[in-house]
C-alpha positions as CSV (number, residue, x, y, z in Angstrom):
1,M,172.5,123.8,-27.9
2,N,172.5,125.7,-24.4
3,P,169.0,126.4,-23.0
4,K,167.8,130.2,-23.0
5,A,166.7,132.2,-19.9
6,L,165.3,135.7,-20.3
7,I,166.6,138.0,-17.3
8,A,164.3,140.5,-15.7
9,M,166.9,143.4,-15.3
10,S,165.9,146.5,-13.2
11,G,169.4,148.4,-13.6
12,G,170.2,147.3,-10.2
13,V,173.3,145.0,-8.9
14,D,171.0,142.1,-7.9
15,S,169.5,141.4,-11.7
16,A,173.1,141.9,-13.0
17,V,174.6,139.1,-10.9
18,A,171.6,137.2,-11.8
19,V,172.3,137.4,-15.4
20,Y,176.1,136.2,-14.5
21,L,175.2,133.4,-12.3
22,M,172.5,132.0,-14.9
23,Q,175.6,132.2,-17.7
24,K,177.8,130.0,-15.1
25,Q,174.8,127.5,-15.1
26,G,174.9,127.4,-18.9
27,Y,172.2,129.4,-19.9
28,D,172.3,131.6,-22.9
29,C,170.7,134.8,-21.6
30,I,168.8,137.7,-22.7
31,G,168.3,140.9,-20.6
32,A,165.2,142.9,-20.4
33,T,164.1,146.0,-18.6
34,M,160.5,146.6,-18.0
35,K,159.3,150.1,-18.5
36,L,156.6,150.4,-16.0
37,F,155.5,154.0,-16.1
38,H,156.7,157.5,-17.3
39,N,158.4,159.7,-14.6
40,E,156.7,162.6,-15.6
41,D,153.3,161.3,-15.1
42,I,153.9,160.6,-11.4
43,G,155.5,163.9,-11.0
44,E,159.2,162.9,-10.9
45,N,162.2,164.0,-12.7
46,I,164.0,161.4,-14.8
47,G,166.6,159.7,-13.1
48,K,165.3,159.5,-9.7
49,T,163.3,156.4,-9.9
50,C,163.8,152.7,-11.0
51,C,162.0,153.4,-14.4
52,S,164.6,155.9,-15.2
53,L,166.8,156.5,-18.2
54,T,169.7,156.1,-15.8
55,D,168.5,152.5,-14.7
56,V,167.8,151.4,-18.2
57,E,171.2,152.5,-19.1
58,D,172.6,150.6,-16.2
59,A,171.1,147.5,-17.4
60,R,172.3,148.2,-21.0
61,R,175.9,148.3,-19.8
62,V,175.8,145.4,-18.0
63,A,174.3,143.2,-20.7
64,A,177.2,144.6,-22.8
65,T,179.7,143.7,-20.3
66,L,178.4,140.0,-20.3
67,G,177.9,140.1,-24.1
68,I,174.0,139.5,-24.0
69,P,171.1,141.3,-25.8
70,H,169.2,143.7,-23.8
71,Y,165.7,144.9,-24.7
72,V,162.9,147.4,-23.2
73,F,159.7,145.8,-22.7
74,N,157.1,148.5,-22.4
75,F,154.4,147.5,-19.8
76,T,153.3,151.0,-18.7
77,R,149.6,150.2,-19.3
78,E,149.3,147.2,-17.5
79,F,151.2,148.8,-14.7
80,T,148.8,151.6,-14.7
81,E,145.8,149.5,-14.6
82,R,147.0,146.5,-12.3
83,V,149.2,148.2,-9.8
84,I,148.9,152.0,-9.4
85,G,145.2,151.8,-10.0
86,K,144.8,149.3,-7.6
87,F,147.0,151.0,-4.9
88,I,144.9,154.2,-5.3
89,E,141.4,152.0,-5.1
90,V,142.7,150.1,-2.0
91,Y,144.1,153.4,-0.2
92,E,140.9,155.3,-0.9
93,A,138.7,152.6,0.4
94,G,140.7,152.9,3.8
95,A,142.8,149.9,3.6
96,T,146.7,149.3,3.1
97,P,147.7,148.1,-0.3
98,N,151.2,146.3,-1.4
99,P,151.9,147.3,-4.7
100,C,155.2,145.6,-4.7
101,I,153.2,142.2,-4.3
102,D,151.0,143.2,-7.1
103,C,153.8,144.2,-9.3
104,N,155.3,140.8,-9.1
105,R,152.1,138.9,-9.3
106,Y,150.8,140.7,-12.5
107,L,153.9,142.1,-14.3
108,K,157.1,140.3,-13.4
109,F,155.7,136.7,-13.1
110,E,152.9,137.0,-15.5
111,K,153.6,139.6,-18.1
112,F,157.0,139.2,-18.3
113,L,157.0,135.3,-18.3
114,L,154.3,135.4,-21.1
115,R,156.7,137.7,-23.3
116,A,159.6,135.0,-22.3
117,Q,157.3,132.2,-23.7
118,E,156.2,134.1,-26.7
119,I,159.4,134.7,-28.0
120,G,160.3,130.9,-27.4
121,I,162.1,131.0,-24.0
122,D,161.2,128.7,-21.5
123,M,163.0,130.0,-18.5
124,M,163.0,133.6,-16.9
125,A,165.2,134.8,-14.1
126,T,165.0,137.8,-11.5
127,G,167.2,139.1,-8.8
128,H,165.2,138.1,-6.0
129,Y,166.1,136.6,-3.0
130,A,164.4,133.4,-2.7
131,R,164.6,129.8,-3.7
132,I,163.0,127.4,-5.6
133,A,162.6,123.8,-5.2
134,H,160.8,120.5,-6.4
135,D,159.4,118.1,-4.1
136,K,159.2,114.8,-5.9
137,G,156.9,113.1,-3.3
138,S,154.0,115.7,-4.1
139,N,155.4,116.8,-7.5
140,R,154.8,120.4,-6.4
141,Y,157.2,123.3,-6.7
142,L,158.1,125.0,-3.3
143,L,158.7,128.8,-2.8
144,Q,161.3,128.6,0.0
145,K,163.2,131.5,1.8
146,A,166.5,132.9,0.9
147,A,169.8,131.8,2.4
148,D,170.1,135.5,3.5
149,D,167.3,136.2,6.4
150,S,167.9,139.7,6.0
151,K,167.1,140.0,2.3
152,D,164.6,137.0,2.1
153,Q,161.8,138.4,-0.2
154,S,159.5,135.5,-0.2
155,Y,156.6,137.5,1.6
156,V,156.2,139.4,-1.7
157,L,156.3,136.4,-4.0
158,Y,153.6,134.3,-2.3
159,A,151.1,134.8,-5.2
160,M,153.1,132.8,-7.7
161,T,151.7,129.7,-9.3
162,Q,153.1,126.2,-9.8
163,N,153.4,127.0,-13.6
164,Q,155.5,130.4,-12.7
165,L,157.5,128.6,-10.3
166,K,158.5,125.9,-12.8
167,H,159.7,128.3,-15.6
168,T,161.5,130.9,-12.7
169,A,165.0,130.7,-11.6
170,F,166.2,133.0,-8.2
171,P,170.0,132.3,-9.1
172,L,170.6,134.6,-5.5
173,G,168.8,132.5,-3.3
174,A,171.7,130.8,-1.8
175,L,173.9,134.0,-1.6
176,R,174.3,137.1,1.0
177,K,173.8,140.3,-0.2
178,S,177.6,141.1,0.6
179,E,178.6,138.1,-2.0
180,V,176.5,139.5,-4.6
181,R,178.1,142.9,-4.2
182,A,181.6,141.2,-4.2
183,I,180.7,139.2,-7.7
184,A,179.6,142.3,-9.3
185,A,182.9,144.5,-8.0
186,R,184.9,141.4,-9.4
187,E,183.4,141.4,-12.6
188,G,183.6,145.1,-13.2
189,F,179.8,146.1,-13.2
190,V,178.9,149.8,-13.1
191,N,176.4,149.1,-10.7
192,A,178.3,147.0,-8.2
193,Q,178.0,149.8,-5.6
194,K,174.4,151.2,-6.5
195,R,172.0,151.9,-3.5
196,D,169.1,149.5,-3.3
197,S,165.8,151.1,-3.6
198,Q,164.0,151.5,-0.4
199,D,160.5,153.3,-1.8
200,I,157.6,152.2,-3.7
201,C,158.9,152.9,-7.1
202,F,156.4,155.1,-8.3
203,V,156.1,157.0,-4.9
204,P,160.0,157.6,-4.3
205,N,159.4,160.2,-1.5
206,G,157.0,158.1,0.2
207,N,154.2,160.6,0.4
208,Y,150.9,158.2,-0.6
209,A,148.6,161.0,0.0
210,A,150.3,163.9,-2.1
211,F,151.1,161.2,-4.8
212,I,147.2,160.3,-5.0
213,A,146.2,163.9,-5.1
214,Q,148.5,164.8,-7.9
215,Y,147.6,161.5,-9.8
216,T,144.1,161.5,-9.7
217,G,143.2,165.1,-9.0
218,R,141.3,164.6,-6.2
219,S,142.1,166.0,-2.9
220,C,142.1,164.5,0.7
221,V,138.9,165.5,2.5
222,A,139.3,166.1,6.1
223,G,136.9,164.5,8.7
224,D,136.6,163.3,12.2
225,F,138.9,161.6,14.3
226,V,136.7,159.4,16.7
227,D,137.4,157.2,19.5
228,A,135.9,153.5,20.0
229,N,132.6,154.8,21.0
230,G,132.3,157.5,18.2
231,N,133.1,160.4,20.3
232,I,134.8,163.1,18.3
233,L,138.2,163.7,19.4
234,G,139.3,166.2,16.4
235,K,139.8,166.8,12.7
236,H,142.0,164.9,10.4
237,N,143.4,166.0,7.1
238,G,142.2,162.8,5.0
239,I,142.3,159.2,5.8
240,L,145.2,158.7,3.2
241,R,147.6,160.6,5.3
242,Y,147.4,157.9,8.3
243,T,148.5,154.4,8.6
244,I,147.1,151.9,11.3
245,G,149.6,151.8,14.3
246,Q,150.5,155.4,13.7
247,R,150.9,157.8,16.7
248,K,152.8,160.8,15.6
249,G,151.7,163.7,13.1
250,L,148.1,163.5,14.4
251,G,148.2,167.1,15.3
252,L,145.9,166.4,18.2
253,A,146.8,167.4,22.0
254,L,145.4,164.6,23.7
255,N,145.8,163.9,27.6
256,Q,147.3,160.1,26.9
257,P,149.1,158.5,23.8
258,M,146.5,157.5,21.2
259,Y,147.2,155.5,17.9
260,V,145.5,154.9,14.4
261,C,143.2,151.9,15.2
262,A,141.1,151.9,12.1
263,K,140.2,153.9,9.0
264,C,136.5,154.2,7.4
265,A,136.3,155.5,4.1
266,R,132.3,155.3,3.9
267,S,132.1,157.8,7.2
268,N,135.3,159.6,6.4
269,T,136.6,158.6,10.1
270,V,140.0,157.9,11.6
271,T,139.5,155.9,15.0
272,L,142.3,156.3,17.7
273,G,142.4,154.2,20.8
274,R,145.3,153.4,23.5
275,H,148.2,151.1,22.4
276,E,146.6,147.8,23.4
277,R,143.6,148.4,21.2
278,L,146.3,147.8,18.2
279,F,146.5,144.1,19.0
280,T,144.5,141.5,17.3
281,R,144.8,137.6,17.4
282,A,142.3,136.7,14.7
283,F,141.2,137.8,11.0
284,D,140.1,136.5,7.6
285,A,141.8,136.6,4.2
286,N,140.7,136.2,0.8
287,D,142.4,135.7,-2.6
288,F,144.5,133.2,-1.4
289,N,147.1,131.3,-3.1
290,W,148.4,127.8,-2.0
291,I,151.9,126.8,-3.1
292,A,153.0,124.0,-0.7
293,C,149.9,122.1,-0.8
294,D,146.2,122.1,-2.4
295,K,143.5,123.8,-0.4
296,P,143.5,122.1,3.0
297,D,140.4,120.8,4.5
298,K,141.4,120.8,7.9
299,P,143.1,123.4,10.1
300,L,147.1,123.9,9.5
301,R,149.5,124.7,12.3
302,V,152.0,127.3,10.7
303,K,154.0,130.2,11.2
304,A,152.6,133.7,9.6
305,K,153.5,137.2,9.1
306,V,151.2,140.0,8.4
307,R,154.1,142.6,6.9
308,Y,157.2,142.3,5.1
309,S,159.6,143.0,8.3
310,Q,157.7,141.0,10.6
311,D,159.3,137.8,12.0
312,E,156.7,135.0,11.4
313,Q,154.6,134.2,14.5
314,S,152.8,130.8,15.4
315,A,149.2,130.5,14.0
316,V,146.4,128.3,13.0
317,A,145.0,128.6,9.3
318,E,141.6,127.3,8.3
319,V,139.5,127.5,5.3
320,V,136.1,128.6,6.4
321,A,134.8,129.3,2.7
322,D,135.6,128.8,-1.0
323,D,137.9,131.8,-0.7
324,L,138.0,132.7,2.8
325,V,140.8,131.8,5.3
326,H,140.5,132.2,8.9
327,I,144.0,133.0,10.6
328,E,144.2,132.9,14.4
329,F,147.6,133.8,16.1
330,D,148.6,132.0,19.4
331,T,149.5,135.6,20.7
332,P,147.8,139.0,19.7
333,Q,149.7,140.9,17.0
334,R,150.1,144.7,16.4
335,A,148.7,146.6,13.9
336,I,147.4,144.0,11.3
337,A,146.2,146.4,8.5
338,K,143.3,145.7,5.8
339,G,144.8,145.3,2.5
340,Q,148.2,144.0,3.5
341,A,149.5,140.2,2.9
342,V,149.3,137.5,5.3
343,V,151.9,134.8,4.2
344,L,152.1,131.2,5.9
345,Y,155.0,129.4,6.3
346,D,156.3,125.9,7.3
347,G,160.0,126.4,8.3
348,D,161.5,127.8,5.0
349,V,158.9,127.0,3.0
350,V,155.7,129.3,1.8
351,V,152.6,127.5,2.2
352,G,150.6,129.9,0.9
353,G,149.3,133.6,1.5
354,G,146.4,136.0,0.7
355,T,145.0,139.4,1.3
356,I,143.9,140.5,4.9
357,M,140.0,141.6,5.0
């Protein structure tokens, strides 16, 4: 009897090819699409986001082409609580959340894997671009970068546990995106040329402030732009409308370029400064997950990145308290934002990661 695998099918080309490749590895596959929210609840028309009827139908049609069953799992309540709720809470506190990381952490690799195991399936797979390996010496499962650096998603997967890595497959990890699309076209998948989603799924227009106002019924409250000394420079339209490092769209006439350096929800202020004030060498992170090793008892020399699109930079990481890691870069880094993730690497291996404080 062949082993079974439950495949998370989003309706996109990556998860479709993941099914095909798992079949080639000898698995009997079942496809499942996660219903994460109702489009009307986020103010979007059906068909515009990754939870649309069109995406579910695309996944179902690919499943039919490959001769596998397809189901829809309703995780809307969990997504609302663990992802949308946290997104709003963190933004309103003046930090910058990463809901894709939370979706992977709490939905794809917690809730989805649990559902797989509840129906007697021991392995799940997704269309993420990353790799998993088992190190016999340490008896640990390792999360590694994808072969295609331009598509690597290891940054948003840093919260995976040893148990999750053990029961997960990333069949696209050794492929380039062009190869994935070529397989989909050759096999006649309806989504072979489907465009990749670039936005946060529940904020497809990228207007976070408008989404939060529409979703919560709470309007952004105007406040003061201030400099580092607290001098008032003008009025802002609500701290939700600004991001660390932003220069354009401030609506101020100043005698020199100024950038958003900090936001304070308590005082409802946005601090502006010259470009050099955006650079920081050291910060703390919490909610840390160690993958490649147990929590270290001495400083580690690593490469680290503080945003998805950043190249890793040389740094030292040191555990300074039970759930507190101090990160110090060799050279100052631009626009480090509270609430974002810092992920540590040793070559292609993810050492661990946490949330910037």
